[in-house]
Every structure is written in C-alpha cells, then in structure tokens.
C-alpha positions as a LaTeX table, in Angstrom:
\begin{tabular}{lrrr}
\hline
Residue & $x$ (\AA) & $y$ (\AA) & $z$ (\AA) \\
\hline
Unk1 & 15.90 & 10.24 & 15.43 \\
Unk2 & 16.85 & 8.86 & 12.03 \\
Unk3 & 13.83 & 10.02 & 9.96 \\
Unk4 & 10.55 & 11.85 & 10.47 \\
Unk5 & 7.69 & 12.63 & 8.10 \\
Unk6 & 3.91 & 12.60 & 8.14 \\
Unk7 & 4.05 & 8.90 & 7.10 \\
Unk8 & 6.76 & 7.37 & 9.30 \\
Unk9 & 9.03 & 8.03 & 12.27 \\
Unk10 & 12.28 & 6.07 & 12.69 \\
Unk11 & 14.15 & 6.41 & 15.98 \\
Unk12 & 16.90 & 4.44 & 17.70 \\
Unk13 & 14.24 & 2.36 & 19.49 \\
Unk14 & 11.05 & 2.33 & 17.35 \\
Unk15 & 9.53 & 2.59 & 13.91 \\
Unk16 & 6.15 & 4.32 & 14.01 \\
Unk17 & 3.96 & 3.92 & 10.93 \\
Unk18 & 1.38 & 6.72 & 10.90 \\
Unk19 & $-1.24$ & 5.12 & 8.65 \\
Unk20 & $-3.49$ & 3.88 & 7.25 \\
Unk21 & $-3.55$ & 1.98 & 10.56 \\
Unk22 & $-1.04$ & 3.44 & 13.04 \\
Unk23 & 1.55 & 0.91 & 14.14 \\
Unk24 & 4.42 & 1.22 & 16.64 \\
Unk25 & 7.16 & $-1.37$ & 16.18 \\
Unk26 & 10.07 & $-1.73$ & 18.61 \\
Unk27 & 13.27 & $-2.10$ & 16.54 \\
Unk28 & 14.26 & $-5.29$ & 18.37 \\
Unk29 & 11.03 & $-6.91$ & 17.11 \\
Unk30 & 11.61 & $-6.07$ & 13.43 \\
Unk31 & 13.06 & $-9.11$ & 11.66 \\
Unk32 & 14.16 & $-9.77$ & 8.07 \\
Unk33 & 13.19 & $-6.49$ & 6.38 \\
Unk34 & 12.89 & $-6.68$ & 2.59 \\
Unk35 & 11.93 & $-4.54$ & $-0.39$ \\
Unk36 & 9.05 & $-5.08$ & $-2.80$ \\
Unk37 & 8.64 & $-3.15$ & $-6.08$ \\
Unk38 & 5.17 & $-2.70$ & $-7.55$ \\
Unk39 & 4.39 & $-1.95$ & $-11.19$ \\
Unk40 & 6.59 & $-1.93$ & $-14.25$ \\
Unk41 & 7.09 & 1.72 & $-15.15$ \\
Unk42 & 6.38 & 2.67 & $-18.77$ \\
Unk43 & 4.13 & 5.57 & $-17.88$ \\
Unk44 & 3.06 & 4.15 & $-14.53$ \\
Unk45 & 4.68 & 5.18 & $-11.28$ \\
Unk46 & 6.59 & 2.30 & $-9.77$ \\
Unk47 & 5.81 & 1.74 & $-6.10$ \\
Unk48 & 8.51 & 0.86 & $-3.57$ \\
Unk49 & 7.66 & $-0.88$ & $-0.32$ \\
Unk50 & 9.58 & $-1.96$ & 2.79 \\
Unk51 & 8.13 & $-4.96$ & 4.59 \\
Unk52 & 9.39 & $-7.01$ & 7.54 \\
Unk53 & 8.46 & $-9.77$ & 9.94 \\
Unk54 & 7.01 & $-8.62$ & 13.25 \\
Unk55 & 6.26 & $-11.59$ & 15.46 \\
Unk56 & 4.33 & $-14.01$ & 13.27 \\
Unk57 & 3.00 & $-11.27$ & 10.95 \\
Unk58 & 4.35 & $-9.76$ & 7.76 \\
Unk59 & 3.91 & $-5.97$ & 8.04 \\
Unk60 & 4.24 & $-3.03$ & 5.67 \\
Unk61 & 6.62 & $-0.51$ & 7.14 \\
Unk62 & 6.65 & 2.01 & 4.30 \\
Unk63 & 5.32 & 2.54 & 0.76 \\
Unk64 & 5.86 & 5.32 & $-1.77$ \\
Unk65 & 6.10 & 5.98 & $-5.49$ \\
Unk66 & 8.82 & 8.58 & $-4.88$ \\
Unk67 & 12.17 & 6.85 & $-5.42$ \\
Unk68 & 14.20 & 9.57 & $-3.63$ \\
Unk69 & 12.00 & 9.47 & $-0.51$ \\
Unk70 & 12.12 & 5.67 & $-0.56$ \\
Unk71 & 15.93 & 5.75 & $-0.63$ \\
Unk72 & 16.04 & 8.17 & 2.30 \\
Unk73 & 13.66 & 6.05 & 4.42 \\
Unk74 & 15.53 & 2.87 & 3.46 \\
Unk75 & 18.87 & 4.36 & 4.58 \\
Unk76 & 17.32 & 5.64 & 7.83 \\
Unk77 & 15.97 & 2.17 & 8.63 \\
Unk78 & 19.34 & 0.60 & 7.86 \\
Unk79 & 21.09 & 3.08 & 10.17 \\
Unk80 & 18.55 & 2.45 & 12.95 \\
Unk81 & 18.93 & $-1.33$ & 12.65 \\
Unk82 & 22.72 & $-1.01$ & 12.65 \\
Unk83 & 22.49 & 1.17 & 15.77 \\
Unk84 & 20.27 & $-1.46$ & 17.40 \\
Unk85 & 22.86 & $-4.15$ & 16.67 \\
Unk86 & 25.83 & $-2.15$ & 17.92 \\
Unk87 & 24.88 & 1.04 & 19.80 \\
Unk88 & 27.61 & 3.54 & 20.53 \\
Unk89 & 28.76 & 3.50 & 24.17 \\
Unk90 & 27.72 & 6.58 & 26.10 \\
\hline
\end{tabular}
C-alpha cells in the first residue's frame, strides 16, 4: 500500500477513489496522469487535482486544496506507477 485516506487508496495494483462517486482503477489502465491547478491564490485556496486517462474517459483521481496532502498523494501515485512498470522480483 502506497497511500490510504478517507478520500483515496493507492496500492501496487489499484487506485480506489472513495467519492463523490466511488471508482476502482487498475493501475495498468491508468494512462497519462497530469496535474491541474484551480484558482489563483490571493486569499483563495488554490485547488490541486490529479487527472488521467482511463480507457476513453478523462477521470479525476484526486483533488484537494491542501498542498502538503496533494504532494503526498502525488508521490504515492508516482511510486505505484513506477512499481507497476518495474516491480521488484520476489
């Protein structure tokens, strides 16, 4: 397990988005993840979002206004995708 919270679960095989509509994405089906920033700051909380292609759809994997939490989830997803590409031999 790379990350777990009430919003998202990232494992070596899946990303599970808890809401608003629960979504279970196998890692091998997540393609071209990218980051979107919302807002401009200056008194407003800037939102950070991770999106990716899943099949023919563009899906939201994670969204938060907390920059530290966003960084932690981003790193966990990177580690999981790296593991998917080159898992350690057992």
